The first five atom37 places (N, CA, C, CB, O) and aatype in JSON, in Angstrom:
{
  "aatype": [12, 11, 11, 9, 5, 9, 6, 6, 16, 13, 5, 15, 14, 1, 9, 16, 9, 3, 14, 6, 11, 2, 9, 13, 6, 9, 1, 7, 2, 15, 13, 14, 2, 2, 0, 10, 1, 10, 18, 16, 14, 19, 19, 6, 17, 10, 3, 6, 18, 0, 11, 15, 14, 2, 14, 6, 16, 19, 13, 19, 13, 1, 9, 15, 18, 5, 2, 15, 15, 15, 1, 11, 12, 13, 2, 6, 9, 10, 11, 1, 10, 6, 1, 12, 19, 10, 11, 7, 8, 11, 19, 1, 9, 3, 17, 18, 18, 3, 5, 2, 3, 3, 3, 10, 11, 5, 9, 9, 10, 6, 13, 11, 8, 10, 13, 11, 0, 9, 14, 9, 11, 6, 9, 14, 19, 11, 3],
  "atom_mask": [
    [1, 1, 1, 1, 1],
    [1, 1, 1, 1, 1],
    [1, 1, 1, 1, 1],
    [1, 1, 1, 1, 1],
    [1, 1, 1, 1, 1],
    [1, 1, 1, 1, 1],
    [1, 1, 1, 1, 1],
    [1, 1, 1, 1, 1],
    [1, 1, 1, 1, 1],
    [1, 1, 1, 1, 1],
    [1, 1, 1, 1, 1],
    [1, 1, 1, 1, 1],
    [1, 1, 1, 1, 1],
    [1, 1, 1, 1, 1],
    [1, 1, 1, 1, 1],
    [1, 1, 1, 1, 1],
    [1, 1, 1, 1, 1],
    [1, 1, 1, 1, 1],
    [1, 1, 1, 1, 1],
    [1, 1, 1, 1, 1],
    [1, 1, 1, 1, 1],
    [1, 1, 1, 1, 1],
    [1, 1, 1, 1, 1],
    [1, 1, 1, 1, 1],
    [1, 1, 1, 1, 1],
    [1, 1, 1, 1, 1],
    [1, 1, 1, 1, 1],
    [1, 1, 1, 0, 1],
    [1, 1, 1, 1, 1],
    [1, 1, 1, 1, 1],
    [1, 1, 1, 1, 1],
    [1, 1, 1, 1, 1],
    [1, 1, 1, 1, 1],
    [1, 1, 1, 1, 1],
    [1, 1, 1, 1, 1],
    [1, 1, 1, 1, 1],
    [1, 1, 1, 1, 1],
    [1, 1, 1, 1, 1],
    [1, 1, 1, 1, 1],
    [1, 1, 1, 1, 1],
    [1, 1, 1, 1, 1],
    [1, 1, 1, 1, 1],
    [1, 1, 1, 1, 1],
    [1, 1, 1, 1, 1],
    [1, 1, 1, 1, 1],
    [1, 1, 1, 1, 1],
    [1, 1, 1, 1, 1],
    [1, 1, 1, 1, 1],
    [1, 1, 1, 1, 1],
    [1, 1, 1, 1, 1],
    [1, 1, 1, 1, 1],
    [1, 1, 1, 1, 1],
    [1, 1, 1, 1, 1],
    [1, 1, 1, 1, 1],
    [1, 1, 1, 1, 1],
    [1, 1, 1, 1, 1],
    [1, 1, 1, 1, 1],
    [1, 1, 1, 1, 1],
    [1, 1, 1, 1, 1],
    [1, 1, 1, 1, 1],
    [1, 1, 1, 1, 1],
    [1, 1, 1, 1, 1],
    [1, 1, 1, 1, 1],
    [1, 1, 1, 1, 1],
    [1, 1, 1, 1, 1],
    [1, 1, 1, 1, 1],
    [1, 1, 1, 1, 1],
    [1, 1, 1, 1, 1],
    [1, 1, 1, 1, 1],
    [1, 1, 1, 1, 1],
    [1, 1, 1, 1, 1],
    [1, 1, 1, 1, 1],
    [1, 1, 1, 1, 1],
    [1, 1, 1, 1, 1],
    [1, 1, 1, 1, 1],
    [1, 1, 1, 1, 1],
    [1, 1, 1, 1, 1],
    [1, 1, 1, 1, 1],
    [1, 1, 1, 1, 1],
    [1, 1, 1, 1, 1],
    [1, 1, 1, 1, 1],
    [1, 1, 1, 1, 1],
    [1, 1, 1, 1, 1],
    [1, 1, 1, 1, 1],
    [1, 1, 1, 1, 1],
    [1, 1, 1, 1, 1],
    [1, 1, 1, 1, 1],
    [1, 1, 1, 0, 1],
    [1, 1, 1, 1, 1],
    [1, 1, 1, 1, 1],
    [1, 1, 1, 1, 1],
    [1, 1, 1, 1, 1],
    [1, 1, 1, 1, 1],
    [1, 1, 1, 1, 1],
    [1, 1, 1, 1, 1],
    [1, 1, 1, 1, 1],
    [1, 1, 1, 1, 1],
    [1, 1, 1, 1, 1],
    [1, 1, 1, 1, 1],
    [1, 1, 1, 1, 1],
    [1, 1, 1, 1, 1],
    [1, 1, 1, 1, 1],
    [1, 1, 1, 1, 1],
    [1, 1, 1, 1, 1],
    [1, 1, 1, 1, 1],
    [1, 1, 1, 1, 1],
    [1, 1, 1, 1, 1],
    [1, 1, 1, 1, 1],
    [1, 1, 1, 1, 1],
    [1, 1, 1, 1, 1],
    [1, 1, 1, 1, 1],
    [1, 1, 1, 1, 1],
    [1, 1, 1, 1, 1],
    [1, 1, 1, 1, 1],
    [1, 1, 1, 1, 1],
    [1, 1, 1, 1, 1],
    [1, 1, 1, 1, 1],
    [1, 1, 1, 1, 1],
    [1, 1, 1, 1, 1],
    [1, 1, 1, 1, 1],
    [1, 1, 1, 1, 1],
    [1, 1, 1, 1, 1],
    [1, 1, 1, 1, 1],
    [1, 1, 1, 1, 1],
    [1, 1, 1, 1, 1],
    [1, 1, 1, 1, 1],
    [1, 1, 1, 1, 1]
  ],
  "atom_positions": [
    [[9.13, 8.37, -19.28], [9.44, 9.77, -19.55], [9.83, 10.47, -18.26], [8.24, 10.47, -20.21], [9.36, 10.14, -17.18]],
    [[10.69, 11.43, -18.42], [11.15, 12.23, -17.28], [10.01, 13.14, -16.8], [12.4, 13.07, -17.67], [9.24, 13.67, -17.59]],
    [[9.93, 13.29, -15.48], [8.91, 14.18, -14.95], [9.39, 15.63, -14.95], [8.52, 13.75, -13.52], [10.58, 15.91, -15.05]],
    [[8.43, 16.53, -14.85], [8.72, 17.96, -14.74], [8.23, 18.41, -13.37], [8.04, 18.8, -15.89], [7.09, 18.14, -12.99]],
    [[9.08, 19.1, -12.63], [8.7, 19.66, -11.34], [9.28, 21.07, -11.28], [9.22, 18.77, -10.14], [10.5, 21.24, -11.2]],
    [[8.41, 22.06, -11.32], [8.82, 23.46, -11.22], [8.13, 24.03, -9.98], [8.45, 24.28, -12.53], [6.9, 23.97, -9.86]],
    [[8.91, 24.58, -9.09], [8.35, 25.09, -7.84], [7.63, 26.42, -8.05], [9.46, 25.26, -6.8], [7.98, 27.21, -8.94]],
    [[6.64, 26.65, -7.23], [5.82, 27.85, -7.28], [6.58, 29.07, -6.76], [4.54, 27.65, -6.48], [7.36, 28.97, -5.81]],
    [[6.35, 30.2, -7.4], [6.81, 31.49, -6.91], [5.57, 32.39, -6.81], [7.92, 32.13, -7.85], [4.46, 31.95, -7.11]],
    [[5.76, 33.62, -6.41], [4.62, 34.54, -6.35], [4.01, 34.73, -7.73], [5.05, 35.9, -5.76], [2.8, 34.86, -7.86]],
    [[4.86, 34.76, -8.78], [4.4, 35.05, -10.14], [4.15, 33.81, -11.0], [5.38, 35.91, -10.82], [3.49, 33.91, -12.04]],
    [[4.65, 32.68, -10.6], [4.52, 31.51, -11.46], [4.03, 30.3, -10.65], [5.86, 31.19, -12.15], [4.34, 30.17, -9.46]],
    [[3.28, 29.43, -11.3], [2.68, 28.31, -10.59], [3.64, 27.15, -10.36], [1.49, 27.81, -11.35], [4.71, 27.07, -10.97]],
    [[3.23, 26.28, -9.47], [3.92, 25.0, -9.34], [3.42, 24.13, -10.48], [3.66, 24.32, -7.91], [2.21, 24.01, -10.71]],
    [[4.34, 23.53, -11.19], [3.99, 22.65, -12.3], [4.53, 21.27, -11.96], [4.57, 23.18, -13.67], [5.73, 21.08, -11.75]],
    [[3.62, 20.3, -11.91], [4.0, 18.93, -11.64], [3.48, 18.07, -12.78], [3.45, 18.45, -10.26], [2.27, 17.96, -12.99]],
    [[4.39, 17.46, -13.5], [4.05, 16.54, -14.58], [4.81, 15.25, -14.27], [4.43, 17.12, -16.02], [6.02, 15.18, -14.43]],
    [[4.08, 14.24, -13.82], [4.7, 12.97, -13.42], [3.85, 11.82, -13.97], [4.83, 12.88, -11.86], [2.88, 11.41, -13.33]],
    [[4.2, 11.31, -15.13], [3.37, 10.27, -15.74], [3.35, 8.97, -14.94], [3.85, 9.99, -17.14], [2.36, 8.23, -15.0]],
    [[4.41, 8.66, -14.21], [4.43, 7.43, -13.41], [3.39, 7.48, -12.3], [5.83, 7.21, -12.82], [2.74, 6.47, -12.0]],
    [[3.22, 8.64, -11.68], [2.22, 8.8, -10.62], [0.89, 9.31, -11.18], [2.74, 9.77, -9.55], [-0.07, 9.5, -10.44]],
    [[0.84, 9.54, -12.49], [-0.34, 10.05, -13.19], [-0.79, 11.39, -12.61], [-1.49, 9.02, -13.1], [-1.97, 11.61, -12.36]],
    [[0.18, 12.29, -12.41], [-0.08, 13.64, -11.91], [0.29, 14.63, -13.0], [0.71, 13.93, -10.59], [1.42, 14.65, -13.48]],
    [[-0.69, 15.45, -13.38], [-0.49, 16.5, -14.38], [-1.19, 17.73, -13.81], [-1.06, 16.09, -15.82], [-2.41, 17.85, -13.91]],
    [[-0.42, 18.65, -13.22], [-1.07, 19.75, -12.51], [-0.28, 21.05, -12.65], [-1.24, 19.39, -11.04], [0.95, 21.08, -12.59]],
    [[-1.05, 22.12, -12.83], [-0.52, 23.49, -12.78], [-1.32, 24.2, -11.7], [-0.62, 24.24, -14.2], [-2.55, 24.27, -11.78]],
    [[-0.61, 24.73, -10.68], [-1.3, 25.27, -9.5], [-0.65, 26.58, -9.04], [-1.29, 24.25, -8.37], [0.57, 26.64, -8.85]],
    [[-1.47, 27.61, -8.87], [-0.99, 28.87, -8.31], [-1.26, 30.04, -9.23], [0.0, 0.0, 0.0], [-2.1, 29.96, -10.13]],
    [[-0.54, 31.12, -9.01], [-0.63, 32.3, -9.88], [0.19, 32.07, -11.14], [-0.15, 33.57, -9.14], [1.2, 31.37, -11.12]],
    [[-0.26, 32.67, -12.23], [0.51, 32.54, -13.47], [0.57, 33.88, -14.19], [-0.11, 31.47, -14.38], [-0.22, 34.18, -15.08]],
    [[1.54, 34.68, -13.77], [1.85, 35.92, -14.48], [3.37, 36.11, -14.5], [1.13, 37.14, -13.82], [3.88, 37.13, -14.03]],
    [[4.07, 35.1, -15.04], [5.54, 35.17, -15.06], [6.03, 36.23, -16.04], [6.13, 33.8, -15.44], [5.3, 36.65, -16.94]],
    [[7.28, 36.65, -15.84], [7.87, 37.62, -16.76], [7.96, 37.06, -18.17], [9.26, 38.02, -16.28], [7.84, 37.8, -19.15]],
    [[8.17, 35.74, -18.28], [8.31, 35.11, -19.59], [7.55, 33.79, -19.6], [9.81, 34.89, -19.94], [8.1, 32.73, -19.3]],
    [[6.26, 33.88, -19.96], [5.41, 32.68, -19.97], [5.89, 31.66, -21.01], [3.94, 33.06, -20.25], [5.79, 30.45, -20.8]],
    [[6.4, 32.15, -22.11], [6.9, 31.24, -23.15], [8.02, 30.37, -22.59], [7.4, 32.04, -24.37], [8.03, 29.16, -22.8]],
    [[8.96, 30.98, -21.89], [10.08, 30.22, -21.32], [9.59, 29.25, -20.24], [11.12, 31.18, -20.73], [10.1, 28.13, -20.14]],
    [[8.63, 29.66, -19.43], [8.11, 28.79, -18.37], [7.37, 27.59, -18.92], [7.2, 29.59, -17.45], [7.57, 26.46, -18.46]],
    [[6.5, 27.8, -19.91], [5.61, 26.74, -20.36], [6.1, 25.95, -21.57], [4.3, 27.33, -20.69], [5.56, 24.88, -21.85]],
    [[7.11, 26.42, -22.28], [7.6, 25.66, -23.44], [8.04, 24.24, -23.06], [8.77, 26.4, -24.07], [7.72, 23.32, -23.81]],
    [[8.74, 24.02, -21.95], [9.08, 22.64, -21.6], [7.85, 21.74, -21.41], [9.92, 22.62, -20.34], [7.89, 20.55, -21.72]],
    [[6.76, 22.3, -20.9], [5.53, 21.53, -20.71], [4.93, 21.18, -22.07], [4.51, 22.33, -19.85], [4.52, 20.04, -22.3]],
    [[4.87, 22.15, -22.97], [4.32, 21.93, -24.3], [5.16, 20.88, -25.04], [4.28, 23.25, -25.11], [4.6, 19.96, -25.64]],
    [[6.46, 21.01, -24.98], [7.34, 20.04, -25.65], [7.2, 18.66, -25.01], [8.8, 20.51, -25.59], [7.21, 17.65, -25.72]],
    [[7.08, 18.61, -23.7], [6.91, 17.34, -23.01], [5.62, 16.67, -23.48], [6.89, 17.56, -21.48], [5.6, 15.47, -23.73]],
    [[4.53, 17.45, -23.59], [3.25, 16.89, -24.04], [3.34, 16.36, -25.46], [2.16, 17.95, -23.95], [2.72, 15.35, -25.78]],
    [[4.1, 17.02, -26.32], [4.29, 16.52, -27.68], [4.89, 15.12, -27.65], [5.2, 17.47, -28.5], [4.48, 14.25, -28.42]],
    [[5.85, 14.9, -26.77], [6.49, 13.59, -26.66], [5.56, 12.59, -25.97], [7.83, 13.71, -25.89], [5.45, 11.44, -26.4]],
    [[4.92, 13.01, -24.91], [4.0, 12.16, -24.15], [2.86, 11.64, -25.03], [3.42, 12.93, -22.96], [2.43, 10.49, -24.87]],
    [[2.39, 12.46, -25.94], [1.26, 12.08, -26.8], [1.55, 10.86, -27.66], [0.89, 13.25, -27.7], [0.62, 10.2, -28.13]],
    [[2.81, 10.55, -27.85], [3.18, 9.38, -28.65], [2.83, 8.08, -27.93], [4.67, 9.41, -28.98], [2.57, 7.06, -28.58]],
    [[2.84, 8.1, -26.61], [2.53, 6.9, -25.82], [2.0, 7.32, -24.45], [3.79, 5.99, -25.68], [2.69, 7.15, -23.44]],
    [[0.79, 7.87, -24.41], [0.26, 8.38, -23.14], [-0.24, 7.27, -22.22], [-0.85, 9.36, -23.41], [-0.4, 6.12, -22.62]],
    [[-0.48, 7.66, -20.98], [-1.12, 6.76, -20.02], [-2.52, 6.41, -20.52], [-1.18, 7.42, -18.59], [-3.06, 7.1, -21.38]],
    [[-3.11, 5.34, -19.98], [-4.47, 4.98, -20.4], [-5.48, 6.12, -20.2], [-4.94, 3.76, -19.63], [-6.42, 6.27, -20.97]],
    [[-5.26, 6.92, -19.15], [-6.1, 8.09, -18.92], [-5.21, 9.23, -18.4], [-7.25, 7.78, -17.91], [-4.34, 9.02, -17.56]],
    [[-5.46, 10.41, -18.93], [-4.72, 11.6, -18.5], [-5.73, 12.61, -17.96], [-3.89, 12.22, -19.69], [-6.62, 13.05, -18.69]],
    [[-5.59, 12.96, -16.69], [-6.42, 14.0, -16.08], [-5.48, 15.16, -15.78], [-7.17, 13.49, -14.78], [-4.64, 15.07, -14.89]],
    [[-5.64, 16.24, -16.53], [-4.79, 17.42, -16.37], [-5.54, 18.4, -15.49], [-4.42, 18.06, -17.75], [-6.67, 18.78, -15.8]],
    [[-4.92, 18.81, -14.39], [-5.56, 19.67, -13.4], [-4.97, 21.08, -13.46], [-5.41, 19.08, -11.97], [-3.76, 21.27, -13.4]],
    [[-5.87, 22.05, -13.58], [-5.5, 23.46, -13.46], [-6.12, 23.98, -12.17], [-5.98, 24.3, -14.71], [-7.32, 23.82, -11.94]],
    [[-5.3, 24.6, -11.32], [-5.75, 25.27, -10.1], [-5.1, 26.65, -10.11], [-5.38, 24.44, -8.78], [-4.21, 26.94, -9.31]],
    [[-5.55, 27.47, -11.01], [-4.93, 28.77, -11.24], [-5.72, 29.85, -10.49], [-4.87, 29.09, -12.75], [-6.93, 29.98, -10.66]],
    [[-5.03, 30.6, -9.66], [-5.66, 31.7, -8.93], [-5.78, 32.93, -9.8], [-4.87, 32.02, -7.67], [-6.82, 33.6, -9.81]],
    [[-4.72, 33.23, -10.52], [-4.7, 34.4, -11.41], [-3.8, 34.07, -12.59], [-4.18, 35.69, -10.65], [-2.79, 33.38, -12.45]],
    [[-4.2, 34.56, -13.77], [-3.39, 34.34, -14.96], [-3.41, 35.58, -15.83], [-3.89, 33.11, -15.75], [-4.42, 36.28, -15.92]],
    [[-2.28, 35.84, -16.47], [-2.23, 36.97, -17.4], [-2.46, 36.45, -18.82], [-0.87, 37.72, -17.31], [-2.6, 35.24, -19.03]],
    [[-2.5, 37.36, -19.78], [-2.82, 36.96, -21.16], [-1.74, 36.08, -21.78], [-3.01, 38.19, -22.01], [-2.07, 35.19, -22.57]],
    [[-0.48, 36.29, -21.45], [0.56, 35.44, -22.02], [0.47, 34.01, -21.45], [1.96, 36.03, -21.75], [0.79, 33.05, -22.15]],
    [[0.05, 33.87, -20.21], [-0.18, 32.54, -19.65], [-1.35, 31.86, -20.34], [-0.43, 32.62, -18.13], [-1.29, 30.67, -20.65]],
    [[-2.42, 32.63, -20.59], [-3.58, 32.06, -21.29], [-3.19, 31.54, -22.67], [-4.7, 33.1, -21.42], [-3.68, 30.5, -23.11]],
    [[-2.3, 32.26, -23.34], [-1.83, 31.8, -24.66], [-1.11, 30.46, -24.52], [-0.89, 32.85, -25.31], [-1.27, 29.58, -25.37]],
    [[-0.33, 30.31, -23.47], [0.39, 29.05, -23.27], [-0.57, 27.94, -22.83], [1.51, 29.24, -22.23], [-0.38, 26.78, -23.21]],
    [[-1.59, 28.27, -22.04], [-2.59, 27.27, -21.7], [-3.3, 26.8, -22.96], [-3.61, 27.84, -20.67], [-3.64, 25.63, -23.1]],
    [[-3.52, 27.73, -23.87], [-4.11, 27.39, -25.16], [-3.24, 26.36, -25.88], [-4.27, 28.66, -26.03], [-3.77, 25.41, -26.46]],
    [[-1.93, 26.54, -25.85], [-1.02, 25.58, -26.49], [-1.07, 24.22, -25.8], [0.42, 26.13, -26.47], [-1.03, 23.18, -26.47]],
    [[-1.16, 24.23, -24.48], [-1.27, 22.97, -23.74], [-2.57, 22.26, -24.12], [-1.23, 23.23, -22.21], [-2.57, 21.06, -24.38]],
    [[-3.66, 23.01, -24.15], [-4.95, 22.41, -24.49], [-4.98, 21.9, -25.93], [-6.07, 23.42, -24.28], [-5.64, 20.89, -26.21]],
    [[-4.29, 22.56, -26.83], [-4.2, 22.06, -28.21], [-3.59, 20.66, -28.23], [-3.35, 23.02, -29.09], [-4.08, 19.77, -28.92]],
    [[-2.52, 20.47, -27.46], [-1.86, 19.17, -27.41], [-2.79, 18.12, -26.82], [-0.56, 19.25, -26.58], [-2.86, 16.99, -27.31]],
    [[-3.49, 18.48, -25.76], [-4.41, 17.53, -25.13], [-5.57, 17.2, -26.06], [-4.93, 18.1, -23.81], [-6.02, 16.06, -26.11]],
    [[-6.05, 18.18, -26.79], [-7.15, 17.92, -27.74], [-6.7, 16.98, -28.86], [-7.66, 19.24, -28.33], [-7.46, 16.11, -29.28]],
    [[-5.48, 17.16, -29.34], [-4.96, 16.24, -30.36], [-4.95, 14.8, -29.85], [-3.54, 16.66, -30.79], [-5.25, 13.86, -30.59]],
    [[-4.61, 14.65, -28.59], [-4.61, 13.31, -28.0], [-6.02, 12.73, -28.01], [-4.06, 13.36, -26.55], [-6.21, 11.56, -28.35]],
    [[-7.01, 13.54, -27.63], [-8.39, 13.08, -27.62], [-8.82, 12.68, -29.03], [-9.33, 14.18, -27.07], [-9.45, 11.64, -29.21]],
    [[-8.48, 13.5, -30.01], [-8.87, 13.22, -31.39], [-8.21, 11.96, -31.94], [-8.53, 14.41, -32.27], [-8.7, 11.37, -32.91]],
    [[-7.11, 11.54, -31.33], [-6.45, 10.29, -31.71], [-6.98, 9.1, -30.91], [-4.93, 10.41, -31.52], [-6.49, 7.98, -31.05]],
    [[-7.98, 9.35, -30.08], [-8.63, 8.26, -29.36], [-8.15, 8.03, -27.94], [0.0, 0.0, 0.0], [-8.54, 7.04, -27.32]],
    [[-7.32, 8.92, -27.41], [-6.82, 8.76, -26.04], [-7.79, 9.41, -25.06], [-5.41, 9.38, -25.9], [-8.48, 10.38, -25.38]],
    [[-7.83, 8.87, -23.87], [-8.73, 9.36, -22.82], [-8.05, 10.51, -22.07], [-9.13, 8.22, -21.85], [-7.04, 10.31, -21.39]],
    [[-8.62, 11.69, -22.19], [-8.08, 12.9, -21.56], [-9.24, 13.69, -20.97], [-7.26, 13.77, -22.58], [-10.32, 13.78, -21.55]],
    [[-8.98, 14.26, -19.8], [-9.96, 15.13, -19.16], [-9.22, 16.27, -18.49], [-10.83, 14.34, -18.12], [-8.09, 16.11, -18.03]],
    [[-9.86, 17.43, -18.45], [-9.33, 18.59, -17.74], [-10.22, 18.85, -16.53], [-9.25, 19.86, -18.67], [-11.44, 18.96, -16.67]],
    [[-9.62, 18.95, -15.36], [-10.32, 19.4, -14.16], [-9.78, 20.8, -13.86], [-10.12, 18.4, -12.93], [-8.61, 20.96, -13.52]],
    [[-10.66, 21.8, -13.97], [-10.22, 23.18, -13.79], [-10.9, 23.75, -12.55], [-10.54, 24.05, -15.06], [-12.09, 24.04, -12.56]],
    [[-10.12, 23.91, -11.5], [-10.61, 24.45, -10.23], [-10.51, 25.97, -10.26], [-9.82, 23.86, -9.03], [-9.55, 26.53, -10.79]],
    [[-11.5, 26.62, -9.68], [-11.48, 28.09, -9.62], [-12.27, 28.55, -8.4], [-12.07, 28.71, -10.92], [-13.16, 27.84, -7.91]],
    [[-11.94, 29.72, -7.92], [-12.66, 30.33, -6.81], [-14.1, 30.58, -7.26], [-11.97, 31.65, -6.32], [-14.33, 31.23, -8.28]],
    [[-15.04, 30.08, -6.5], [-16.45, 30.2, -6.89], [-16.91, 31.65, -7.07], [-17.32, 29.52, -5.85], [-17.92, 31.89, -7.73]],
    [[-16.19, 32.6, -6.51], [-16.55, 34.02, -6.66], [-15.81, 34.71, -7.8], [-16.27, 34.75, -5.36], [-15.98, 35.91, -8.01]],
    [[-14.99, 33.97, -8.52], [-14.17, 34.56, -9.59], [-14.87, 34.38, -10.94], [-12.76, 33.92, -9.62], [-14.61, 33.42, -11.67]],
    [[-15.75, 35.32, -11.25], [-16.5, 35.23, -12.51], [-15.61, 35.38, -13.73], [-17.59, 36.29, -12.54], [-15.9, 34.81, -14.78]],
    [[-14.54, 36.14, -13.61], [-13.62, 36.32, -14.75], [-12.95, 35.0, -15.11], [-12.56, 37.38, -14.42], [-12.88, 34.64, -16.29]],
    [[-12.46, 34.28, -14.12], [-11.81, 33.0, -14.4], [-12.83, 31.99, -14.92], [-11.12, 32.47, -13.13], [-12.51, 31.21, -15.81]],
    [[-14.02, 32.0, -14.37], [-15.05, 31.08, -14.88], [-15.31, 31.37, -16.36], [-16.37, 31.22, -14.06], [-15.47, 30.44, -17.15]],
    [[-15.35, 32.63, -16.74], [-15.57, 32.99, -18.15], [-14.41, 32.48, -19.03], [-15.71, 34.52, -18.29], [-14.65, 32.01, -20.14]],
    [[-13.2, 32.59, -18.54], [-12.04, 32.09, -19.29], [-12.15, 30.57, -19.49], [-10.72, 32.43, -18.55], [-11.89, 30.06, -20.58]],
    [[-12.55, 29.87, -18.45], [-12.73, 28.42, -18.56], [-13.8, 28.1, -19.6], [-13.1, 27.81, -17.19], [-13.63, 27.19, -20.41]],
    [[-14.89, 28.83, -19.58], [-15.97, 28.61, -20.56], [-15.48, 28.88, -21.98], [-17.18, 29.5, -20.24], [-15.89, 28.2, -22.92]],
    [[-14.62, 29.88, -22.14], [-14.06, 30.15, -23.47], [-13.19, 28.98, -23.92], [-13.23, 31.45, -23.45], [-13.25, 28.58, -25.09]],
    [[-12.37, 28.43, -23.02], [-11.57, 27.26, -23.38], [-12.47, 26.08, -23.74], [-10.63, 26.88, -22.21], [-12.18, 25.35, -24.69]],
    [[-13.57, 25.89, -22.99], [-14.5, 24.81, -23.31], [-15.08, 24.98, -24.71], [-15.64, 24.75, -22.27], [-15.26, 24.01, -25.45]],
    [[-15.36, 26.21, -25.07], [-15.91, 26.49, -26.4], [-14.87, 26.23, -27.5], [-16.4, 27.95, -26.47], [-15.2, 25.7, -28.55]],
    [[-13.63, 26.61, -27.24], [-12.56, 26.43, -28.24], [-12.15, 24.97, -28.4], [-11.34, 27.25, -27.84], [-11.83, 24.53, -29.51]],
    [[-12.16, 24.22, -27.32], [-11.66, 22.85, -27.32], [-12.8, 21.89, -26.96], [-10.48, 22.68, -26.33], [-12.8, 21.27, -25.89]],
    [[-13.74, 21.79, -27.86], [-14.96, 21.0, -27.6], [-14.69, 19.51, -27.45], [-15.95, 21.22, -28.7], [-15.47, 18.81, -26.81]],
    [[-13.59, 19.01, -28.03], [-13.31, 17.58, -27.97], [-12.83, 17.14, -26.59], [-12.25, 17.22, -29.02], [-12.92, 15.96, -26.25]],
    [[-12.32, 18.07, -25.79], [-11.79, 17.71, -24.46], [-12.87, 17.95, -23.41], [-10.51, 18.53, -24.13], [-13.44, 19.04, -23.35]],
    [[-13.16, 16.95, -22.6], [-14.06, 17.22, -21.48], [-13.35, 18.13, -20.47], [-14.53, 15.89, -20.79], [-12.35, 17.74, -19.86]],
    [[-13.87, 19.33, -20.3], [-13.32, 20.27, -19.32], [-14.37, 20.45, -18.22], [-12.95, 21.66, -19.99], [-15.47, 20.96, -18.46]],
    [[-14.0, 20.03, -17.04], [-14.9, 20.12, -15.89], [-14.52, 21.34, -15.07], [-14.84, 18.83, -15.03], [-13.39, 21.45, -14.6]],
    [[-15.49, 22.26, -14.89], [-15.25, 23.43, -14.06], [-15.62, 23.04, -12.63], [-16.08, 24.68, -14.56], [-16.72, 22.54, -12.36]],
    [[-14.69, 23.29, -11.72], [-14.92, 22.88, -10.33], [-14.78, 24.11, -9.43], [-13.92, 21.76, -9.89], [-13.66, 24.53, -9.12]],
    [[-15.92, 24.69, -8.99], [-15.83, 25.85, -8.1], [-15.42, 25.42, -6.69], [-17.17, 26.59, -8.05], [-15.86, 24.39, -6.19]],
    [[-14.57, 26.22, -6.08], [-14.14, 25.95, -4.71], [-14.32, 27.22, -3.89], [-12.65, 25.46, -4.67], [-14.28, 28.33, -4.41]],
    [[-14.52, 27.03, -2.6], [-14.59, 28.18, -1.68], [-13.19, 28.62, -1.38], [-15.36, 27.83, -0.37], [-12.3, 27.79, -1.16]],
    [[-12.96, 29.92, -1.38], [-11.63, 30.46, -1.08], [-11.32, 30.35, 0.38], [-11.51, 31.91, -1.53], [-10.23, 30.75, 0.82]]
  ]
}
């Protein structure tokens, strides 16, 4: 499958999806003008990837800030990953966040509650 590489801007994260190197990462701020346009290629890519995924998929989120439209798209990404888990594929989410960011930690906990089938590991980091 073709990889996805979208460079980071002030408003949008760097997105690296490379199944050959087993890298699945969204990193940076996420408050783009059009989250649907930014994340739809990732969602569509995951739909195709789910047909024949790697033996293990570790999807990494390192989001500093996200708006509500980005959260909706993360929800769509997590739906795809959860479907993979329910079909018996090995998937894990590593979600890094600033240890002092209680709001982001709460968002991660909400995702954990919504997507119980996916192991979501919260990883606090020092800023």
